[in-house]
N, C-alpha and C positions, 0 to 999 in steps of 0.2 A: 422580252416583252413585259410590260408593267401589269401587275396583277390588279384587277379591279374587284373590290369587295363591295357588295351591296347590302344595305340594311333597310329593308322595307323600301319606302320611296326615296331613301337616301343612298348615296354612294360616297366612297372615300375618294377625295381628290388630293393627291400629294402636293400639287402646286399651290392649292389654296390652304393646305395644312389642316384639313379636317373633313367633316361630312358636309355634303351639299345636297340640296333637294334635286332629284331627278324628275323633271316634269312628266316624262313619259311613264315612269313607274308610278308616279302619283295618280295618273289616270288609268292605270291598269295594263299598260303595255310594257313589253320587255325592253324596248329601245325605240329610237326614232324610226328605224327601218320597219319594225313591227307595226308601229302606228301608221306609217304611210301605206303599208300594204293593206291594213285594215280599212283605210279610207278608200283605196282603190276598189275593194270589194263592196263597201257600203254605197259608194256612188256609182258603181258599175262602170268604172273607167279603167283603161289600161294602166298598169303600174308606171309605165314610162311617162304618161301624162302627169300623174300625181307627183312622181319624183322630180320631173322637170320643173313643174310649178313650184314645188317646195324648195328646190335649189335656187330658183330665181328670186323667191321672196325671202328666203333665209329662215333660220330656226325660230326667230322671234315672232314669226307670223304663223307658225304651225297650228295654233289653236284659235286663230282669228282670221286673218286675211286669206290664208290658204283655204279655209272652209268656204269662204265667200266665193273665191275663184272656182272651186270645185262645184259648188251649187250652180253658179252661172253656166258652167260647162255642160251641165246635164239638161239644160233647157232646150 
């Protein structure tokens, strides 16, 4: 198993040959799972709903489109 070293909001990526920004750490979350679980609590939705929507939209929509979908789901 590959060791992952984290440096604040950065993590070491061997494939990219250096430190890369981890968007989830930048926003105060441990990882994507931690972020999605917090959204489920914040919006009062089941985790499976949040994780399904997140997987359908993809990681690039986690801080934009996903929030819109979850807001709409609470109406």
